C-alpha positions, 0 to 999 in steps of 0.5 A: 907533073905528068911525063907527057905535058902536052897530052895531059894539057890536051886532056884538060882542054878536052874537059872544058865545054866552052873550049870545045865549042870554040874548037880550041887547040893546045898547040904547044905545052912545055914547062913555062909556056903554052900555045893555044889557038882557035879557028876564026868562023863567022860566029866569032865576029862582032858587027864591024867584022872583027873577032869579038874581044871576048874571044881574045879574052878567052884565049888570054885567060886560058893560055895564061892559066896553061902556062902557069899550070905548066909549073904549078900543076892544076891551076886557076886564073886569079886575075888578068889584064888585056890590051887590045892593040889592033882589030883581029880581022881577016883572020884564019886562026888566032894564036895565044902564046903564053909564058911564065914571067916568074913563079913560086910554090902557089902562084905564077905571073904570066904574059900572053901575046895573041896573034892573028894568023893569015897563011904564013903572016902573023900579026900581034893584036892583043897582049895580056898579063895575069896571075895564076894560082895553084888550085885547091 
């Protein structure tokens, strides 16, 4: 693994055009955990004014893979499941906090909580779990 995990992770994120389109940021990246955030703009909302579920799924997928990649190296998502707990509305940012639950040589099981951020307020809106596999 690279000595500066956060710098490496930000470089990887920068190579993802979809992440750039969403203005995603890798806020934290340490062995066993990652935090990814996205600013909420009107183009990410659905017809009821909630952040579209696809944005929450993107955050879960990428945060889970970064968490798994922190222990496996270059990785991809094998599968994940997400539960939408409450609408993501009136949000300034969304924050995905992912951790490794268990890992071996080629795969890691990770979980992720996604929060709506409004000023100092942080409200859980979704939870996900997935399997991350070493790429290649």
